[in-house]
N, C-alpha and C positions, 0 to 999 in steps of 0.2 A: 504495500500501500504507499502510495507515493505520500513522503521523497525516501523512500526505503525500500527494499525489494522482497519484503516481509508481510507474510498474508496477518500476524498480528499488529495492531496497529501500538501497542503500548505495552511498557512490564509492568505486574499486577506485585512483585514484588521489591513494592519501592513505596516509600510513604509521602501520598497526596493530602493537600490541604483538602479537606472533606466540607467545614463549615467554620464562620466567624464562632467566637465564643458565645455571644450573644443572639447568634440566634437559635441559640439550642437550650429549649428549656421545659419543662411541664409538658407541654404541648409537643405532640408527635410531628415531626417537619420529615416529609420526603425530600428526598434528592437524587437523583442518576449518577454516578459517578461509574467510569468506566463502564458502559453500557450495562451497570446493576442498580437497580431500585433499590436505596437502604432509606430507615426511618431513625432519624438522631429523636434522641429525648438523654433525659436527666434523672438518674435514680433521687431519691428524696434527702438522701447526701448531696446532692449535687454532682457526680459522679457521671460524666457525660457514657450513652450506649449508642452503638450503631450496628444496628440491626438489616437484615435483610428486610428487602420493600415489601413485598409480596407474601402473603400468607402461604404457608407452605400444603398448606388444607386446598385451597381454591384460587389464589393468586388476587386475593382478593388484598387491594394497597392497605397496608399497614399505617400509613399516614392519616388513615380513615376512621384507625380502633382508636383506643381511648387507654390510660393509662388505670392501671389498678395496683396502688403502690409502687414496686418499681418493676411490674410484671405489665408486657402491651398486650391489650386485648383483643384480638381481631374483630372490626364491627358487622362480620359478615354471621361469620356462626358462634363466633363467641371462644376458639382456640384461644387459649393464652399463654406465653411465654413469659419466663423470666429471665432476668439482664444477662442470664449466662446462654440462653435460646433454647432451654430445656421446654418440652410444653409440661406444664401442671396443672391444667385442666381439661376438658373437652366437657360441656357442658349437658351433650346428650347420651353421656355414659359415663361410669364413675371409674372404669380404667385408663390410664393414661400409657399407651406400649414405651417404655422405656426410649426405644429408638426417636421416636419424636420429636425433631427439633426444629429452629428455625436459626440458620444460619448469626452470627454475632462477630463481627469484625473488632478487633485490634485496636484500640484508639489509642490516642496522647494529646493531652492537650500543653500546648506553649504559647506561652501569652497570652492573645487573642484570637488563636487557629485551635480548631480541633484537627490534626490530622488522622490518618485514617490506613490501615495495611488492605489490601485489597488479594492479598496473594497469598500462600501458605503461609498458614498461621506460626508454625515451628520456627520461622524466618523473621521474624514482625519482633526487632530489636529497637527499643523506644532509644538506645543510645545511637542511631544511624536517622533520627531525624536531624535535616539539617539545623544548623546553629550558626550561623555568621554572627558577627559581634555585634553587628548592627539591630538584630531584631530584635524586639523587646527586651535590652539592655538597659541597667546602671546606666544616667552617663550618655542616652540617648533617648531620642523623642519620634514613635511612632506615629503617625498621623493616617488611620487607616482608610483606604478607602473603599465604595459600593462593591459588591458583589455582583459581576456579570456574566451573561453566559449569550455566547455570540454562535452563530450557524457556519464553524470553522475548523479544521481542525488543528490542535494544538502543536503539531511539527510545524506548522508555518508561522504561529506568532514565534517558536524557540527563532526559525530563520529570521523575523523580522528584529529579533532582540539584540542578533550578534552581527546585525548589519545595518551599523547606526550614522549609515550615510545616509541613509532616508530622512535621517530629519531635517534636511534644506529642503525638500521637498511634501513629502506627505504632511508635515509639518510648520512649511514654511511661513502661513499663514499666523502661528502661534510664536516662532520662537526667531523666525529669519531666513535668509538662506542659509546662516552658519559655514557658511565656505570654509572658514578654519580648521572646522571639525568634519565635515565633510572631506577633505584635500589631505588630511594626515593617515599617514598608512599605519593601517592596524598592524600591533605590534602584540603576537601569540605566545601565553607563558603557561606551565602550569605547576602549580605548587598547592602539597599536601593534599592533591585531589583534586583544587579548587583550579579549573578552565578557566582562562581570562583574556581577551580581547582587549586593548587598549588603545586610545585617541591621547597622545600626550599633545597639547597646544599653547604655546603664550602668547602673550603680547595680543591676544585679541581685542577689539573694539567691544565695550561693555554693552551697548544697547543693543535689544534684542535678544540673544540668547541670556546674556547678565540680566536685565529687566523680567525677566521669564522665570528665574531661577530665583533670584534673590530680592526682587523688586526693585523700580524706578531711583536714579540718583546716587545706588550706593557708589558709584566709581567711575572710571573713563575705560579701564581695561582690564583682563583679566587672564589666567595661567588657571589650567586645568588637564587633570590626568583622568578621564573619561575611561568607562571601562565599562565592560557587562562581563559578568563573574556568572560561570555555571555549577549550581549546588544538584545538578542532575535537573529531569526533565519538569520538576515538579517547583525549582525555585529560581528564576536568574534576578539578581543584583543587576542597576545599571544606574551609573554615578561615577563617584568619587574624590579628591579634593581640588578645591577651588581658594587661588589668590585673587583679592583684588586689590586695582591699585587706582590711587586718584593721580590726577596729572601732576606727571613730572614737574612739568612749568611754573606749578605752582606751588606747592608743597612735598613733592613728591613721594607720599603718604604711601603705604603697604601696609597689607593685612590680608594674614592667614586666617578664611571666612572658617573653616571647618571641614567636615566632608558633609554627602547629602546622597543617599541613595532612594532610587527608584526602585522597588520592591517590588514582583512579578511573581504570585503563585499562583502555579497553574496545572489546572487539574482538568482531564478529561471528561464531557459527560457521556460521550459516544464518539465512535472514531471520526464523525464528521461536526464536533462541537462540542465547546469548549466552557468551563468553568475559570471566570478572571477573578481573582482574589487579590489584595496587594496593598499596598500605601505609601509612604516618604518617611522614609527617617534620616537623621540628623544629629549632628553632637554641638551642634549651635543653636543659639535663639530659644536656649528651653525655657518652657515655659509661658509662649508666645503665641496664644491661640489666632491671633489675624494671622501670624505667618504658616500656621500651621491650615490654617483655614485655605488661605492662599494657594500653598503649595497640592492640598488636594482639589482644589478646583483646577487648577492646573494639569495636573495628574488626569483627570476626568477627561479632561478636555483633550490633552495628546493621547489618550486612552479611544476615544471616542475615534478618533481620526484609525488609529490604525486597527482598531473593530472593522471600519467601515470597507477601509483597504482589504484587510484580508476577509471579508464578507463577498468583496467582489471577487477575487480567487477562488475563492472553493469553488461554485457552480461549475469552475473550469474543467477541476483537478483531473477527476473521473475519465475525463475523455482526453485532454491534450496534457495530463502532468506525464512527464519522460526526462528523466535526470541525465538521460544519454542524448537529448535534443535540446537541454534546456543550456544557456550561455552562464557563463561563471566566469567572474573575474576576480583580481587581488582581493578587492572588497570582500569577498565572500568567501575568503578562509579560513575565518572563524566558525561560520555558522555551518560551511559543509563539515569540518572536525568534528559538530557536535553533532547531525546527523549521524555522522559514521560511529562514535560513542554511543548512540540510541541505538541505534541497530544492533552493534556489537551486544546491548546491555541485553534487548529482546532476546536475539537469538541466540544465550547465554543461558537465559530462560526456557527457551523452548525446549533447548536439549535436555534443561535437565528435567524437562515433565512437567516444570512447576505450573504452566496457564495450560492444564488439558481440558481447560473449559470452553465453549463456545463463546465467541467473541460478538455480543450482540449490539444491533446500534446502525 
């Protein structure tokens, strides 16, 4: 399936963001993840639970059921499953067979996200949840975005995030042409398992991109090390460190502003649709609510343009998507490496038989 030659579109033995913490409470919430309906709820003690979203009796959506204590009661025939997935009640009979179960997925709540493992539960190590320094950590402020679900495959969003030369075109109406970033050659590195594509640029006019990032009037020029960091297909960080300068002719002032990251948590809904979580994290202007709102508004504006572009591409992929015929330039080096890493991850999973389930969607 484009942009790989594999029939399985995504890895299952992998943590994905399944929900924002505030979305999950005592009312069941149904969401499709990796082609599977999943119902989220919290126990009376506040622990998140992720259970298969269709009742194993007759496939009634469990999101239409109700909680009885920590157990989920199906709204169709009343079959009731505890938070481990064991069926504990069948209203029409006294005996419940021991093998009657609903699948319950491993979850891990970190910061304001609930991560879910949809593959082999024996491989679900909570220590593998991505944990970059800027994500819900002391000394950083994370302004969360909304959740978007859009009609395009997650792989082309990864392509988009690793070729930032599109900034001056898709996003020109927001950030300007940003030729200083578009023209910089990408530098590819990999350290401690984190794959990074960086474009360093210096002495850039502040107007345009600087206005977008930090607000107007804060300087005349800036230096940046803008990068995209790959923590797996589930999480990409875009941003870096920024230094702002005033007009040298006036006072020669220079200020290292700090680091700002646009956080992209990407979770497939189906092979051809994607949930998009995220936000903006920074280590400066902490506690400045107006600045947080500015950054989230900017993030949403840029994301809307990305989603519009990807949704325009998706309808053509199945008939025209062919990696042997598409043109790739030097700027695509990072995205192509990500494609190869993702394909290798999926292929390794297929070979060990971890995803012998049908892929739906």
